[in-house]
C-alpha positions in Angstrom: -32.2 -4.8 44.5 -31.3 -1.5 43.1 -31.6 -0.7 39.4 -27.9 0.3 39.4 -26.9 -3.2 40.5 -29.2 -4.8 37.9 -27.6 -2.4 35.2 -24.1 -3.5 36.2 -25.1 -7.2 36.0 -26.6 -6.7 32.6 -23.5 -4.8 31.4 -21.3 -7.7 32.6 -23.5 -10.2 30.8 -23.2 -8.1 27.6 -19.4 -8.0 27.9 -19.3 -11.8 28.6 -21.5 -12.5 25.6 -19.5 -10.1 23.3 -16.1 -11.6 24.4 -17.4 -15.1 24.2 -16.3 -15.7 27.8 -17.4 -19.0 29.3 -19.0 -17.7 32.6 -22.2 -18.8 34.1 -24.4 -17.4 36.8 -27.3 -19.0 38.7 -30.3 -17.2 37.2 -32.3 -17.7 40.4 -29.7 -15.9 42.6 -30.2 -12.4 43.8 -28.6 -9.7 41.5 -25.9 -8.9 44.1 -25.0 -12.6 44.3 -24.9 -12.7 40.5 -22.5 -9.8 40.5 -20.3 -11.4 43.1 -20.3 -14.6 41.1 -19.3 -12.8 37.9 -16.5 -10.9 39.7 -15.2 -14.1 41.2 -15.2 -15.9 37.8 -13.6 -12.8 36.1 -10.9 -12.7 38.8 -10.2 -16.4 38.1 -9.9 -15.7 34.4 -7.6 -12.7 35.0 -5.4 -14.9 37.2 -5.3 -17.6 34.6 -4.5 -15.1 31.8 -1.8 -13.6 34.0 -0.2 -17.0 34.4 -0.5 -17.7 30.7 1.1 -14.3 30.0 4.0 -15.1 32.3 4.5 -18.5 30.6 4.5 -16.9 27.2 7.0 -14.2 28.2 9.3 -17.0 29.3 9.0 -18.8 26.0 9.6 -15.6 24.1 12.7 -14.9 26.3 14.1 -18.4 25.7 13.4 -18.1 21.9 15.0 -14.7 21.8 18.1 -16.1 23.5 18.3 -19.0 21.0 18.0 -16.6 18.1 20.8 -14.4 19.6 23.0 -17.5 19.9 22.3 -18.4 16.3 23.0 -14.9 15.1 26.4 -15.0 16.9 27.1 -18.4 15.2 26.3 -16.9 11.8 28.3 -13.8 12.5 31.3 -15.9 13.3 30.9 -18.0 10.2 30.5 -14.9 8.1 33.5 -13.1 9.5 35.7 -16.1 9.1 34.5 -16.9 5.7 35.3 -13.4 4.5 39.0 -14.0 5.1 39.2 -17.7 4.3 40.8 -17.3 0.9 43.7 -15.1 2.0 45.4 -17.6 4.4 48.8 -18.8 3.3 49.6 -21.1 6.2 47.8 -23.0 8.9 49.5 -20.7 11.5 47.9 -17.7 9.8 44.5 -19.5 9.7 44.7 -20.4 13.4 45.7 -16.8 14.4 42.9 -15.2 12.5 40.4 -17.7 14.0 41.7 -16.8 17.5 41.3 -13.1 16.8 37.7 -13.6 15.7 36.7 -15.9 18.6 38.3 -13.6 21.2 36.6 -10.5 19.8 33.2 -12.0 19.1 32.9 -14.1 22.2 34.5 -11.6 24.5 36.8 -14.4 25.7 39.8 -13.6 27.9 41.8 -16.6 26.6 41.4 -18.9 23.6 43.3 -21.8 22.2 43.3 -24.2 19.3 44.5 -27.7 20.0 44.6 -30.9 18.0 44.6 -34.4 19.3 47.8 -36.5 19.0 46.2 -40.0 18.9 49.6 -41.7 19.4 50.1 -40.0 22.8 46.5 -39.3 23.7 47.5 -35.7 24.2 46.3 -32.3 23.0 48.9 -30.3 21.1 48.6 -26.5 21.2 48.4 -25.0 17.7 47.7 -21.5 18.7 46.6 -19.7 21.8 46.4 -16.1 23.1 44.7 -13.9 25.5 42.8 -10.7 24.9 46.0 -8.7 25.1 47.4 -10.5 22.0 50.0 -12.3 24.2 50.6 -15.8 22.6 50.6 -18.9 24.7 52.8 -20.8 22.3 56.3 -19.9 21.4 58.0 -21.2 18.3 60.5 -23.1 20.4 58.2 -24.7 22.9 55.3 -27.1 22.0 52.7 -27.2 24.7 50.9 -30.5 25.3 48.0 -31.5 27.6 46.8 -35.0 28.4 43.2 -35.7 27.6 41.2 -35.4 30.8 43.7 -33.0 32.5 43.1 -29.3 32.9 40.3 -27.4 31.2 41.2 -28.2 27.6 41.7 -31.9 28.5 38.3 -32.0 30.1 36.7 -30.4 27.1 38.3 -33.0 24.8 37.3 -35.9 27.0 33.7 -34.7 27.4 33.3 -33.6 23.8 31.5 -30.4 24.6 32.4 -26.8 25.2 32.8 -25.2 28.7 32.2 -21.6 29.7 34.1 -20.7 32.8 33.7 -17.4 34.7 37.1 -17.7 36.3 39.8 -20.0 34.7 42.0 -19.8 37.7 39.5 -21.6 40.0 
């Protein structure tokens, strides 16, 4: 055994002791085998740490996304709350809500509907696309049966839907 190999083994042992790593070596083994054993154990630790790092990155990413969603929710509430006291009519209220939702969510289309329990239909209160083109005209009331179309499915399921392409 060379003194260089023995020196490396001793340096590894010092690092292991200093870092409180749980590595063990057969003391009766030749120094070269001790070194190989230490390298193998260290490689295993590095691999385990790499996997742990990957898992932690995933958790951080998911948590960041949750925080971003929460920030968006709070932003919507704040923006809407700023103008809440200036509304004279329900129509103004709905139109302002549409403006905020379309702008904040980047939606192409947005509508506000209420349920008519007598007919089991959704009645359009306000709706528009990004170009400020209204879906509802003063002379025509738009109705959708619950369970039909996108809005009807949302009402039946009781949860929001995000669609990449409404036409499909």
